[in-house]
PDBQT receptor file of N, H, CA, C and O in Angstrom, charges set to zero:
ATOM      1  N   MET A   1       0.840  -1.166   0.000  1.00  0.00    +0.000 N 
ATOM      2  CA  MET A   1       0.000   0.000   0.000  1.00  0.00    +0.000 C 
ATOM      3  C   MET A   1       0.894   1.242   0.000  1.00  0.00    +0.000 C 
ATOM      4  O   MET A   1       1.896   1.303   0.712  1.00  0.00    +0.000 OA
ATOM      5  N   LEU A   2       0.517   2.213  -0.800  1.00  0.00    +0.000 N 
ATOM      6  H   LEU A   2      -0.297   2.163  -1.379  1.00  0.00    +0.000 HD
ATOM      7  CA  LEU A   2       1.252   3.478  -0.847  1.00  0.00    +0.000 C 
ATOM      8  C   LEU A   2       0.586   4.469   0.094  1.00  0.00    +0.000 C 
ATOM      9  O   LEU A   2      -0.629   4.660   0.049  1.00  0.00    +0.000 OA
ATOM     10  N   GLU A   3       1.379   5.091   0.940  1.00  0.00    +0.000 N 
ATOM     11  H   GLU A   3       2.366   4.936   0.977  1.00  0.00    +0.000 HD
ATOM     12  CA  GLU A   3       0.849   6.075   1.885  1.00  0.00    +0.000 C 
ATOM     13  C   GLU A   3       1.784   7.272   1.961  1.00  0.00    +0.000 C 
ATOM     14  O   GLU A   3       3.004   7.131   1.879  1.00  0.00    +0.000 OA
ATOM     15  N   ASN A   4       1.193   8.454   2.121  1.00  0.00    +0.000 N 
ATOM     16  H   ASN A   4       0.202   8.569   2.188  1.00  0.00    +0.000 HD
ATOM     17  CA  ASN A   4       1.957   9.691   2.310  1.00  0.00    +0.000 C 
ATOM     18  C   ASN A   4       3.050   9.864   1.267  1.00  0.00    +0.000 C 
ATOM     19  O   ASN A   4       4.206  10.116   1.604  1.00  0.00    +0.000 OA
ATOM     20  N   LEU A   5       2.682   9.728   0.014  1.00  0.00    +0.000 N 
ATOM     21  H   LEU A   5       1.742   9.523  -0.259  1.00  0.00    +0.000 HD
ATOM     22  CA  LEU A   5       3.642   9.808  -1.078  1.00  0.00    +0.000 C 
ATOM     23  C   LEU A   5       3.413  11.094  -1.859  1.00  0.00    +0.000 C 
ATOM     24  O   LEU A   5       2.281  11.422  -2.214  1.00  0.00    +0.000 OA
ATOM     25  N   SER A   6       4.483  11.810  -2.118  1.00  0.00    +0.000 N 
ATOM     26  H   SER A   6       5.402  11.543  -1.830  1.00  0.00    +0.000 HD
ATOM     27  CA  SER A   6       4.430  13.011  -2.943  1.00  0.00    +0.000 C 
ATOM     28  C   SER A   6       5.615  12.978  -3.895  1.00  0.00    +0.000 C 
ATOM     29  O   SER A   6       6.760  12.829  -3.470  1.00  0.00    +0.000 OA
ATOM     30  N   ILE A   7       5.330  13.118  -5.193  1.00  0.00    +0.000 N 
ATOM     31  H   ILE A   7       4.399  13.239  -5.538  1.00  0.00    +0.000 HD
ATOM     32  CA  ILE A   7       6.384  13.095  -6.203  1.00  0.00    +0.000 C 
ATOM     33  C   ILE A   7       6.160  14.276  -7.138  1.00  0.00    +0.000 C 
ATOM     34  O   ILE A   7       5.043  14.508  -7.602  1.00  0.00    +0.000 OA
ATOM     35  N   ASP A   8       7.213  15.009  -7.407  1.00  0.00    +0.000 N 
ATOM     36  H   ASP A   8       8.119  14.820  -7.030  1.00  0.00    +0.000 HD
ATOM     37  CA  ASP A   8       7.163  16.091  -8.384  1.00  0.00    +0.000 C 
ATOM     38  C   ASP A   8       8.213  15.778  -9.445  1.00  0.00    +0.000 C 
ATOM     39  O   ASP A   8       9.414  15.797  -9.177  1.00  0.00    +0.000 OA
ATOM     40  N   ILE A   9       7.739  15.490 -10.648  1.00  0.00    +0.000 N 
ATOM     41  H   ILE A   9       6.763  15.475 -10.866  1.00  0.00    +0.000 HD
ATOM     42  CA  ILE A   9       8.641  15.139 -11.749  1.00  0.00    +0.000 C 
ATOM     43  C   ILE A   9       8.647  16.307 -12.729  1.00  0.00    +0.000 C 
ATOM     44  O   ILE A   9       7.616  16.601 -13.333  1.00  0.00    +0.000 OA
ATOM     45  N   PRO A  10       9.771  16.971 -12.901  1.00  0.00    +0.000 N 
ATOM     46  CA  PRO A  10       9.823  18.109 -13.829  1.00  0.00    +0.000 C 
ATOM     47  C   PRO A  10       9.482  17.685 -15.256  1.00  0.00    +0.000 C 
ATOM     48  O   PRO A  10       9.828  16.584 -15.686  1.00  0.00    +0.000 OA
ATOM     49  N   ASN A  11       8.811  18.556 -15.973  1.00  0.00    +0.000 N 
ATOM     50  H   ASN A  11       8.530  19.450 -15.623  1.00  0.00    +0.000 HD
ATOM     51  CA  ASN A  11       8.419  18.308 -17.351  1.00  0.00    +0.000 C 
ATOM     52  C   ASN A  11       9.639  17.923 -18.196  1.00  0.00    +0.000 C 
ATOM     53  O   ASN A  11      10.688  18.562 -18.113  1.00  0.00    +0.000 OA
ATOM     54  N   GLY A  12       9.488  16.889 -18.995  1.00  0.00    +0.000 N 
ATOM     55  H   GLY A  12       8.636  16.371 -19.063  1.00  0.00    +0.000 HD
ATOM     56  CA  GLY A  12      10.548  16.469 -19.898  1.00  0.00    +0.000 C 
ATOM     57  C   GLY A  12      11.587  15.556 -19.290  1.00  0.00    +0.000 C 
ATOM     58  O   GLY A  12      12.492  15.112 -19.996  1.00  0.00    +0.000 OA
ATOM     59  N   HIS A  13      11.493  15.259 -18.003  1.00  0.00    +0.000 N 
ATOM     60  H   HIS A  13      10.759  15.620 -17.429  1.00  0.00    +0.000 HD
ATOM     61  CA  HIS A  13      12.470  14.391 -17.350  1.00  0.00    +0.000 C 
ATOM     62  C   HIS A  13      12.011  12.935 -17.400  1.00  0.00    +0.000 C 
ATOM     63  O   HIS A  13      10.814  12.647 -17.433  1.00  0.00    +0.000 OA
ATOM     64  N   ILE A  14      12.953  12.054 -17.404  1.00  0.00    +0.000 N 
ATOM     65  H   ILE A  14      13.925  12.289 -17.377  1.00  0.00    +0.000 HD
ATOM     66  CA  ILE A  14      12.692  10.620 -17.350  1.00  0.00    +0.000 C 
ATOM     67  C   ILE A  14      13.156  10.130 -15.991  1.00  0.00    +0.000 C 
ATOM     68  O   ILE A  14      14.264  10.436 -15.551  1.00  0.00    +0.000 OA
ATOM     69  N   ILE A  15      12.297   9.368 -15.331  1.00  0.00    +0.000 N 
ATOM     70  H   ILE A  15      11.396   9.120 -15.687  1.00  0.00    +0.000 HD
ATOM     71  CA  ILE A  15      12.658   8.814 -14.020  1.00  0.00    +0.000 C 
ATOM     72  C   ILE A  15      12.561   7.295 -14.079  1.00  0.00    +0.000 C 
ATOM     73  O   ILE A  15      11.943   6.733 -14.984  1.00  0.00    +0.000 OA
ATOM     74  N   ARG A  16      13.171   6.650 -13.116  1.00  0.00    +0.000 N 
ATOM     75  H   ARG A  16      13.673   7.106 -12.382  1.00  0.00    +0.000 HD
ATOM     76  CA  ARG A  16      12.998   5.213 -12.965  1.00  0.00    +0.000 C 
ATOM     77  C   ARG A  16      12.442   4.964 -11.573  1.00  0.00    +0.000 C 
ATOM     78  O   ARG A  16      12.711   5.709 -10.631  1.00  0.00    +0.000 OA
ATOM     79  N   ILE A  17      11.677   3.919 -11.472  1.00  0.00    +0.000 N 
ATOM     80  H   ILE A  17      11.459   3.314 -12.237  1.00  0.00    +0.000 HD
ATOM     81  CA  ILE A  17      11.093   3.529 -10.195  1.00  0.00    +0.000 C 
ATOM     82  C   ILE A  17      11.574   2.115  -9.915  1.00  0.00    +0.000 C 
ATOM     83  O   ILE A  17      11.319   1.197 -10.695  1.00  0.00    +0.000 OA
ATOM     84  N   TYR A  18      12.266   1.945  -8.808  1.00  0.00    +0.000 N 
ATOM     85  H   TYR A  18      12.474   2.690  -8.175  1.00  0.00    +0.000 HD
ATOM     86  CA  TYR A  18      12.808   0.629  -8.485  1.00  0.00    +0.000 C 
ATOM     87  C   TYR A  18      12.678   0.383  -6.994  1.00  0.00    +0.000 C 
ATOM     88  O   TYR A  18      12.527   1.317  -6.206  1.00  0.00    +0.000 OA
ATOM     89  N   GLY A  19      12.738  -0.868  -6.625  1.00  0.00    +0.000 N 
ATOM     90  H   GLY A  19      12.861  -1.626  -7.265  1.00  0.00    +0.000 HD
ATOM     91  CA  GLY A  19      12.659  -1.245  -5.225  1.00  0.00    +0.000 C 
ATOM     92  C   GLY A  19      12.383  -2.730  -5.097  1.00  0.00    +0.000 C 
ATOM     93  O   GLY A  19      12.285  -3.450  -6.091  1.00  0.00    +0.000 OA
ATOM     94  N   LYS A  20      12.260  -3.170  -3.869  1.00  0.00    +0.000 N 
ATOM     95  H   LYS A  20      12.340  -2.585  -3.062  1.00  0.00    +0.000 HD
ATOM     96  CA  LYS A  20      12.020  -4.580  -3.571  1.00  0.00    +0.000 C 
ATOM     97  C   LYS A  20      10.651  -5.009  -4.085  1.00  0.00    +0.000 C 
ATOM     98  O   LYS A  20       9.752  -4.188  -4.271  1.00  0.00    +0.000 OA
ATOM     99  N   SER A  21      10.514  -6.296  -4.307  1.00  0.00    +0.000 N 
ATOM    100  H   SER A  21      11.244  -6.962  -4.156  1.00  0.00    +0.000 HD
ATOM    101  CA  SER A  21       9.240  -6.875  -4.713  1.00  0.00    +0.000 C 
ATOM    102  C   SER A  21       8.176  -6.548  -3.661  1.00  0.00    +0.000 C 
ATOM    103  O   SER A  21       8.401  -6.709  -2.461  1.00  0.00    +0.000 OA
ATOM    104  N   GLY A  22       7.020  -6.089  -4.130  1.00  0.00    +0.000 N 
ATOM    105  H   GLY A  22       6.837  -5.958  -5.105  1.00  0.00    +0.000 HD
ATOM    106  CA  GLY A  22       5.905  -5.811  -3.221  1.00  0.00    +0.000 C 
ATOM    107  C   GLY A  22       5.904  -4.435  -2.607  1.00  0.00    +0.000 C 
ATOM    108  O   GLY A  22       5.062  -4.152  -1.755  1.00  0.00    +0.000 OA
ATOM    109  N   CYS A  23       6.826  -3.554  -3.008  1.00  0.00    +0.000 N 
ATOM    110  H   CYS A  23       7.511  -3.784  -3.700  1.00  0.00    +0.000 HD
ATOM    111  CA  CYS A  23       6.901  -2.241  -2.362  1.00  0.00    +0.000 C 
ATOM    112  C   CYS A  23       5.949  -1.201  -2.982  1.00  0.00    +0.000 C 
ATOM    113  O   CYS A  23       5.809  -0.104  -2.442  1.00  0.00    +0.000 OA
ATOM    114  N   GLY A  24       5.294  -1.534  -4.111  1.00  0.00    +0.000 N 
ATOM    115  H   GLY A  24       5.408  -2.425  -4.549  1.00  0.00    +0.000 HD
ATOM    116  CA  GLY A  24       4.306  -0.617  -4.683  1.00  0.00    +0.000 C 
ATOM    117  C   GLY A  24       4.680  -0.015  -6.029  1.00  0.00    +0.000 C 
ATOM    118  O   GLY A  24       4.001   0.895  -6.504  1.00  0.00    +0.000 OA
ATOM    119  N   LYS A  25       5.739  -0.502  -6.646  1.00  0.00    +0.000 N 
ATOM    120  H   LYS A  25       6.291  -1.241  -6.260  1.00  0.00    +0.000 HD
ATOM    121  CA  LYS A  25       6.170   0.049  -7.941  1.00  0.00    +0.000 C 
ATOM    122  C   LYS A  25       5.077  -0.076  -8.989  1.00  0.00    +0.000 C 
ATOM    123  O   LYS A  25       4.717   0.914  -9.627  1.00  0.00    +0.000 OA
ATOM    124  N   SER A  26       4.552  -1.262  -9.174  1.00  0.00    +0.000 N 
ATOM    125  H   SER A  26       4.845  -2.066  -8.656  1.00  0.00    +0.000 HD
ATOM    126  CA  SER A  26       3.507  -1.488 -10.177  1.00  0.00    +0.000 C 
ATOM    127  C   SER A  26       2.240  -0.726  -9.828  1.00  0.00    +0.000 C 
ATOM    128  O   SER A  26       1.590  -0.170 -10.714  1.00  0.00    +0.000 OA
ATOM    129  N   THR A  27       1.886  -0.693  -8.573  1.00  0.00    +0.000 N 
ATOM    130  H   THR A  27       2.414  -1.144  -7.854  1.00  0.00    +0.000 HD
ATOM    131  CA  THR A  27       0.708   0.049  -8.142  1.00  0.00    +0.000 C 
ATOM    132  C   THR A  27       0.843   1.526  -8.488  1.00  0.00    +0.000 C 
ATOM    133  O   THR A  27      -0.097   2.133  -9.001  1.00  0.00    +0.000 OA
ATOM    134  N   LEU A  28       1.993   2.101  -8.213  1.00  0.00    +0.000 N 
ATOM    135  H   LEU A  28       2.757   1.609  -7.796  1.00  0.00    +0.000 HD
ATOM    136  CA  LEU A  28       2.242   3.503  -8.526  1.00  0.00    +0.000 C 
ATOM    137  C   LEU A  28       2.097   3.766 -10.018  1.00  0.00    +0.000 C 
ATOM    138  O   LEU A  28       1.432   4.720 -10.422  1.00  0.00    +0.000 OA
ATOM    139  N   LEU A  29       2.718   2.920 -10.838  1.00  0.00    +0.000 N 
ATOM    140  H   LEU A  29       3.258   2.145 -10.510  1.00  0.00    +0.000 HD
ATOM    141  CA  LEU A  29       2.638   3.100 -12.288  1.00  0.00    +0.000 C 
ATOM    142  C   LEU A  29       1.209   2.921 -12.793  1.00  0.00    +0.000 C 
ATOM    143  O   LEU A  29       0.772   3.652 -13.682  1.00  0.00    +0.000 OA
ATOM    144  N   GLU A  30       0.485   1.965 -12.241  1.00  0.00    +0.000 N 
ATOM    145  H   GLU A  30       0.840   1.371 -11.519  1.00  0.00    +0.000 HD
ATOM    146  CA  GLU A  30      -0.892   1.747 -12.658  1.00  0.00    +0.000 C 
ATOM    147  C   GLU A  30      -1.782   2.924 -12.269  1.00  0.00    +0.000 C 
ATOM    148  O   GLU A  30      -2.728   3.243 -12.989  1.00  0.00    +0.000 OA
ATOM    149  N   LEU A  31      -1.501   3.559 -11.165  1.00  0.00    +0.000 N 
ATOM    150  H   LEU A  31      -0.732   3.299 -10.580  1.00  0.00    +0.000 HD
ATOM    151  CA  LEU A  31      -2.245   4.764 -10.784  1.00  0.00    +0.000 C 
ATOM    152  C   LEU A  31      -1.918   5.923 -11.726  1.00  0.00    +0.000 C 
ATOM    153  O   LEU A  31      -2.813   6.662 -12.137  1.00  0.00    +0.000 OA
ATOM    154  N   PHE A  32      -0.627   6.085 -12.071  1.00  0.00    +0.000 N 
ATOM    155  H   PHE A  32       0.100   5.485 -11.737  1.00  0.00    +0.000 HD
ATOM    156  CA  PHE A  32      -0.234   7.136 -13.028  1.00  0.00    +0.000 C 
ATOM    157  C   PHE A  32      -0.937   6.956 -14.370  1.00  0.00    +0.000 C 
ATOM    158  O   PHE A  32      -1.352   7.932 -14.996  1.00  0.00    +0.000 OA
ATOM    159  N   MET A  33      -1.070   5.702 -14.809  1.00  0.00    +0.000 N 
ATOM    160  H   MET A  33      -0.733   4.909 -14.301  1.00  0.00    +0.000 HD
ATOM    161  CA  MET A  33      -1.665   5.415 -16.111  1.00  0.00    +0.000 C 
ATOM    162  C   MET A  33      -3.196   5.379 -16.040  1.00  0.00    +0.000 C 
ATOM    163  O   MET A  33      -3.857   5.218 -17.066  1.00  0.00    +0.000 OA
ATOM    164  N   TRP A  34      -3.752   5.526 -14.855  1.00  0.00    +0.000 N 
ATOM    165  H   TRP A  34      -3.215   5.657 -14.022  1.00  0.00    +0.000 HD
ATOM    166  CA  TRP A  34      -5.185   5.490 -14.582  1.00  0.00    +0.000 C 
ATOM    167  C   TRP A  34      -5.796   4.147 -14.946  1.00  0.00    +0.000 C 
ATOM    168  O   TRP A  34      -6.931   4.075 -15.417  1.00  0.00    +0.000 OA
ATOM    169  N   PHE A  35      -5.020   3.071 -14.720  1.00  0.00    +0.000 N 
ATOM    170  H   PHE A  35      -4.098   3.130 -14.338  1.00  0.00    +0.000 HD
ATOM    171  CA  PHE A  35      -5.562   1.721 -14.865  1.00  0.00    +0.000 C 
ATOM    172  C   PHE A  35      -6.506   1.434 -13.701  1.00  0.00    +0.000 C 
ATOM    173  O   PHE A  35      -7.455   0.662 -13.838  1.00  0.00    +0.000 OA
ATOM    174  N   TRP A  36      -6.241   2.057 -12.561  1.00  0.00    +0.000 N 
ATOM    175  H   TRP A  36      -5.470   2.684 -12.450  1.00  0.00    +0.000 HD
ATOM    176  CA  TRP A  36      -7.058   1.908 -11.362  1.00  0.00    +0.000 C 
ATOM    177  C   TRP A  36      -7.507   3.280 -10.905  1.00  0.00    +0.000 C 
ATOM    178  O   TRP A  36      -6.822   4.276 -11.137  1.00  0.00    +0.000 OA
ATOM    179  N   ASP A  37      -8.672   3.333 -10.249  1.00  0.00    +0.000 N 
ATOM    180  H   ASP A  37      -9.229   2.524 -10.060  1.00  0.00    +0.000 HD
ATOM    181  CA  ASP A  37      -9.092   4.557  -9.582  1.00  0.00    +0.000 C 
ATOM    182  C   ASP A  37      -8.430   4.597  -8.210  1.00  0.00    +0.000 C 
ATOM    183  O   ASP A  37      -8.307   3.572  -7.540  1.00  0.00    +0.000 OA
ATOM    184  N   LYS A  38      -8.013   5.765  -7.807  1.00  0.00    +0.000 N 
ATOM    185  H   LYS A  38      -8.113   6.598  -8.351  1.00  0.00    +0.000 HD
ATOM    186  CA  LYS A  38      -7.408   5.906  -6.483  1.00  0.00    +0.000 C 
ATOM    187  C   LYS A  38      -8.501   5.927  -5.422  1.00  0.00    +0.000 C 
ATOM    188  O   LYS A  38      -9.632   6.325  -5.701  1.00  0.00    +0.000 OA
ATOM    189  N   SER A  39      -8.172   5.505  -4.219  1.00  0.00    +0.000 N 
ATOM    190  H   SER A  39      -7.253   5.181  -3.992  1.00  0.00    +0.000 HD
ATOM    191  CA  SER A  39      -9.161   5.518  -3.144  1.00  0.00    +0.000 C 
ATOM    192  C   SER A  39      -9.121   6.846  -2.384  1.00  0.00    +0.000 C 
ATOM    193  O   SER A  39     -10.149   7.299  -1.881  1.00  0.00    +0.000 OA
ATOM    194  N   THR A  40      -7.956   7.465  -2.297  1.00  0.00    +0.000 N 
ATOM    195  H   THR A  40      -7.120   7.097  -2.705  1.00  0.00    +0.000 HD
ATOM    196  CA  THR A  40      -7.823   8.772  -1.646  1.00  0.00    +0.000 C 
ATOM    197  C   THR A  40      -6.718   9.547  -2.339  1.00  0.00    +0.000 C 
ATOM    198  O   THR A  40      -5.955   8.982  -3.123  1.00  0.00    +0.000 OA
ATOM    199  N   GLY A  41      -6.631  10.817  -2.057  1.00  0.00    +0.000 N 
ATOM    200  H   GLY A  41      -7.250  11.276  -1.420  1.00  0.00    +0.000 HD
ATOM    201  CA  GLY A  41      -5.547  11.641  -2.565  1.00  0.00    +0.000 C 
ATOM    202  C   GLY A  41      -5.819  12.224  -3.934  1.00  0.00    +0.000 C 
ATOM    203  O   GLY A  41      -6.914  12.090  -4.482  1.00  0.00    +0.000 OA
ATOM    204  N   ILE A  42      -4.813  12.868  -4.471  1.00  0.00    +0.000 N 
ATOM    205  H   ILE A  42      -3.924  12.977  -4.027  1.00  0.00    +0.000 HD
ATOM    206  CA  ILE A  42      -4.904  13.545  -5.757  1.00  0.00    +0.000 C 
ATOM    207  C   ILE A  42      -3.696  13.150  -6.605  1.00  0.00    +0.000 C 
ATOM    208  O   ILE A  42      -2.564  13.143  -6.122  1.00  0.00    +0.000 OA
ATOM    209  N   ILE A  43      -3.945  12.827  -7.853  1.00  0.00    +0.000 N 
ATOM    210  H   ILE A  43      -4.865  12.833  -8.245  1.00  0.00    +0.000 HD
ATOM    211  CA  ILE A  43      -2.870  12.586  -8.816  1.00  0.00    +0.000 C 
ATOM    212  C   ILE A  43      -3.066  13.594  -9.933  1.00  0.00    +0.000 C 
ATOM    213  O   ILE A  43      -4.128  13.639 -10.554  1.00  0.00    +0.000 OA
ATOM    214  N   THR A  44      -2.041  14.409 -10.195  1.00  0.00    +0.000 N 
ATOM    215  H   THR A  44      -1.178  14.372  -9.691  1.00  0.00    +0.000 HD
ATOM    216  CA  THR A  44      -2.143  15.398 -11.262  1.00  0.00    +0.000 C 
ATOM    217  C   THR A  44      -1.035  15.182 -12.288  1.00  0.00    +0.000 C 
ATOM    218  O   THR A  44       0.059  14.717 -11.967  1.00  0.00    +0.000 OA
ATOM    219  N   LEU A  45      -1.350  15.530 -13.514  1.00  0.00    +0.000 N 
ATOM    220  H   LEU A  45      -2.238  15.907 -13.775  1.00  0.00    +0.000 HD
ATOM    221  CA  LEU A  45      -0.392  15.509 -14.607  1.00  0.00    +0.000 C 
ATOM    222  C   LEU A  45      -0.561  16.824 -15.342  1.00  0.00    +0.000 C 
ATOM    223  O   LEU A  45      -1.643  17.126 -15.847  1.00  0.00    +0.000 OA
ATOM    224  N   SER A  46       0.505  17.605 -15.403  1.00  0.00    +0.000 N 
ATOM    225  H   SER A  46       1.384  17.359 -14.993  1.00  0.00    +0.000 HD
ATOM    226  CA  SER A  46       0.453  18.943 -16.022  1.00  0.00    +0.000 C 
ATOM    227  C   SER A  46      -0.624  19.799 -15.352  1.00  0.00    +0.000 C 
ATOM    228  O   SER A  46      -1.410  20.465 -16.026  1.00  0.00    +0.000 OA
ATOM    229  N   ASP A  47      -0.650  19.773 -14.029  1.00  0.00    +0.000 N 
ATOM    230  H   ASP A  47      -0.011  19.232 -13.481  1.00  0.00    +0.000 HD
ATOM    231  CA  ASP A  47      -1.576  20.567 -13.214  1.00  0.00    +0.000 C 
ATOM    232  C   ASP A  47      -3.049  20.228 -13.433  1.00  0.00    +0.000 C 
ATOM    233  O   ASP A  47      -3.918  21.031 -13.093  1.00  0.00    +0.000 OA
ATOM    234  N   THR A  48      -3.344  19.063 -13.988  1.00  0.00    +0.000 N 
ATOM    235  H   THR A  48      -2.638  18.411 -14.264  1.00  0.00    +0.000 HD
ATOM    236  CA  THR A  48      -4.714  18.620 -14.207  1.00  0.00    +0.000 C 
ATOM    237  C   THR A  48      -4.895  17.272 -13.521  1.00  0.00    +0.000 C 
ATOM    238  O   THR A  48      -4.060  16.379 -13.665  1.00  0.00    +0.000 OA
ATOM    239  N   GLU A  49      -5.998  17.125 -12.768  1.00  0.00    +0.000 N 
ATOM    240  H   GLU A  49      -6.677  17.851 -12.650  1.00  0.00    +0.000 HD
ATOM    241  CA  GLU A  49      -6.232  15.835 -12.115  1.00  0.00    +0.000 C 
ATOM    242  C   GLU A  49      -6.323  14.741 -13.165  1.00  0.00    +0.000 C 
ATOM    243  O   GLU A  49      -6.889  14.936 -14.240  1.00  0.00    +0.000 OA
ATOM    244  N   ILE A  50      -5.760  13.595 -12.839  1.00  0.00    +0.000 N 
ATOM    245  H   ILE A  50      -5.301  13.436 -11.965  1.00  0.00    +0.000 HD
ATOM    246  CA  ILE A  50      -5.606  12.504 -13.801  1.00  0.00    +0.000 C 
ATOM    247  C   ILE A  50      -6.941  12.092 -14.424  1.00  0.00    +0.000 C 
ATOM    248  O   ILE A  50      -6.977  11.718 -15.596  1.00  0.00    +0.000 OA
ATOM    249  N   GLU A  51      -8.029  12.152 -13.670  1.00  0.00    +0.000 N 
ATOM    250  H   GLU A  51      -7.999  12.455 -12.718  1.00  0.00    +0.000 HD
ATOM    251  CA  GLU A  51      -9.333  11.749 -14.194  1.00  0.00    +0.000 C 
ATOM    252  C   GLU A  51      -9.850  12.707 -15.265  1.00  0.00    +0.000 C 
ATOM    253  O   GLU A  51     -10.720  12.345 -16.057  1.00  0.00    +0.000 OA
ATOM    254  N   GLU A  52      -9.320  13.921 -15.289  1.00  0.00    +0.000 N 
ATOM    255  H   GLU A  52      -8.613  14.215 -14.646  1.00  0.00    +0.000 HD
ATOM    256  CA  GLU A  52      -9.760  14.904 -16.276  1.00  0.00    +0.000 C 
ATOM    257  C   GLU A  52      -8.995  14.791 -17.597  1.00  0.00    +0.000 C 
ATOM    258  O   GLU A  52      -9.368  15.425 -18.585  1.00  0.00    +0.000 OA
ATOM    259  N   ASN A  53      -7.933  13.989 -17.619  1.00  0.00    +0.000 N 
ATOM    260  H   ASN A  53      -7.631  13.474 -16.817  1.00  0.00    +0.000 HD
ATOM    261  CA  ASN A  53      -7.168  13.745 -18.847  1.00  0.00    +0.000 C 
ATOM    262  C   ASN A  53      -7.759  12.529 -19.552  1.00  0.00    +0.000 C 
ATOM    263  O   ASN A  53      -8.206  11.587 -18.898  1.00  0.00    +0.000 OA
ATOM    264  N   ASN A  54      -7.761  12.546 -20.886  1.00  0.00    +0.000 N 
ATOM    265  H   ASN A  54      -7.398  13.312 -21.418  1.00  0.00    +0.000 HD
ATOM    266  CA  ASN A  54      -8.218  11.340 -21.576  1.00  0.00    +0.000 C 
ATOM    267  C   ASN A  54      -7.084  10.324 -21.601  1.00  0.00    +0.000 C 
ATOM    268  O   ASN A  54      -5.911  10.676 -21.478  1.00  0.00    +0.000 OA
ATOM    269  N   THR A  55      -7.454   9.065 -21.762  1.00  0.00    +0.000 N 
ATOM    270  H   THR A  55      -8.407   8.779 -21.863  1.00  0.00    +0.000 HD
ATOM    271  CA  THR A  55      -6.449   8.003 -21.676  1.00  0.00    +0.000 C 
ATOM    272  C   THR A  55      -5.411   8.090 -22.789  1.00  0.00    +0.000 C 
ATOM    273  O   THR A  55      -4.262   7.699 -22.581  1.00  0.00    +0.000 OA
ATOM    274  N   LYS A  56      -5.783   8.589 -23.958  1.00  0.00    +0.000 N 
ATOM    275  H   LYS A  56      -6.716   8.906 -24.127  1.00  0.00    +0.000 HD
ATOM    276  CA  LYS A  56      -4.808   8.735 -25.047  1.00  0.00    +0.000 C 
ATOM    277  C   LYS A  56      -3.694   9.697 -24.626  1.00  0.00    +0.000 C 
ATOM    278  O   LYS A  56      -2.520   9.434 -24.884  1.00  0.00    +0.000 OA
ATOM    279  N   PHE A  57      -4.054  10.804 -23.983  1.00  0.00    +0.000 N 
ATOM    280  H   PHE A  57      -5.008  11.017 -23.773  1.00  0.00    +0.000 HD
ATOM    281  CA  PHE A  57      -3.058  11.758 -23.489  1.00  0.00    +0.000 C 
ATOM    282  C   PHE A  57      -2.140  11.092 -22.462  1.00  0.00    +0.000 C 
ATOM    283  O   PHE A  57      -0.923  11.276 -22.497  1.00  0.00    +0.000 OA
ATOM    284  N   LEU A  58      -2.726  10.323 -21.554  1.00  0.00    +0.000 N 
ATOM    285  H   LEU A  58      -3.715  10.173 -21.525  1.00  0.00    +0.000 HD
ATOM    286  CA  LEU A  58      -1.924   9.643 -20.535  1.00  0.00    +0.000 C 
ATOM    287  C   LEU A  58      -0.958   8.655 -21.169  1.00  0.00    +0.000 C 
ATOM    288  O   LEU A  58       0.216   8.617 -20.802  1.00  0.00    +0.000 OA
ATOM    289  N   ARG A  59      -1.432   7.861 -22.107  1.00  0.00    +0.000 N 
ATOM    290  H   ARG A  59      -2.386   7.891 -22.406  1.00  0.00    +0.000 HD
ATOM    291  CA  ARG A  59      -0.575   6.864 -22.752  1.00  0.00    +0.000 C 
ATOM    292  C   ARG A  59       0.554   7.524 -23.561  1.00  0.00    +0.000 C 
ATOM    293  O   ARG A  59       1.643   6.960 -23.667  1.00  0.00    +0.000 OA
ATOM    294  N   ASN A  60       0.305   8.699 -24.125  1.00  0.00    +0.000 N 
ATOM    295  H   ASN A  60      -0.580   9.157 -24.039  1.00  0.00    +0.000 HD
ATOM    296  CA  ASN A  60       1.329   9.411 -24.873  1.00  0.00    +0.000 C 
ATOM    297  C   ASN A  60       2.328  10.118 -23.955  1.00  0.00    +0.000 C 
ATOM    298  O   ASN A  60       3.443  10.425 -24.376  1.00  0.00    +0.000 OA
ATOM    299  N   SER A  61       1.938  10.380 -22.705  1.00  0.00    +0.000 N 
ATOM    300  H   SER A  61       1.032  10.131 -22.362  1.00  0.00    +0.000 HD
ATOM    301  CA  SER A  61       2.783  11.116 -21.770  1.00  0.00    +0.000 C 
ATOM    302  C   SER A  61       3.638  10.200 -20.902  1.00  0.00    +0.000 C 
ATOM    303  O   SER A  61       4.637  10.641 -20.334  1.00  0.00    +0.000 OA
ATOM    304  N   GLU A  62       3.257   8.930 -20.796  1.00  0.00    +0.000 N 
ATOM    305  H   GLU A  62       2.445   8.572 -21.258  1.00  0.00    +0.000 HD
ATOM    306  CA  GLU A  62       3.891   8.006 -19.874  1.00  0.00    +0.000 C 
ATOM    307  C   GLU A  62       4.155   6.678 -20.572  1.00  0.00    +0.000 C 
ATOM    308  O   GLU A  62       3.507   6.349 -21.565  1.00  0.00    +0.000 OA
ATOM    309  N   SER A  63       5.094   5.934 -20.054  1.00  0.00    +0.000 N 
ATOM    310  H   SER A  63       5.620   6.202 -19.247  1.00  0.00    +0.000 HD
ATOM    311  CA  SER A  63       5.281   4.572 -20.546  1.00  0.00    +0.000 C 
ATOM    312  C   SER A  63       5.420   3.641 -19.351  1.00  0.00    +0.000 C 
ATOM    313  O   SER A  63       5.912   4.032 -18.293  1.00  0.00    +0.000 OA
ATOM    314  N   TYR A  64       4.986   2.431 -19.535  1.00  0.00    +0.000 N 
ATOM    315  H   TYR A  64       4.586   2.113 -20.394  1.00  0.00    +0.000 HD
ATOM    316  CA  TYR A  64       4.961   1.446 -18.462  1.00  0.00    +0.000 C 
ATOM    317  C   TYR A  64       6.051   0.448 -18.700  1.00  0.00    +0.000 C 
ATOM    318  O   TYR A  64       6.218  -0.483 -17.913  1.00  0.00    +0.000 OA
TER     319      TYR A  64
């Protein structure tokens, strides 16, 4: 479970997400891609809540 997480990724930067098995890497990426609805909190991309972006925009902005 992801808790109390805040990430700010500057526009145009590439990041990697790594860690031990079960630490939430896939969950985080699936939330970014809006494969799942979040239960709490806010996820924004380009200052817009993720639910307000269409999936084509998300898929073009991110890679899994």
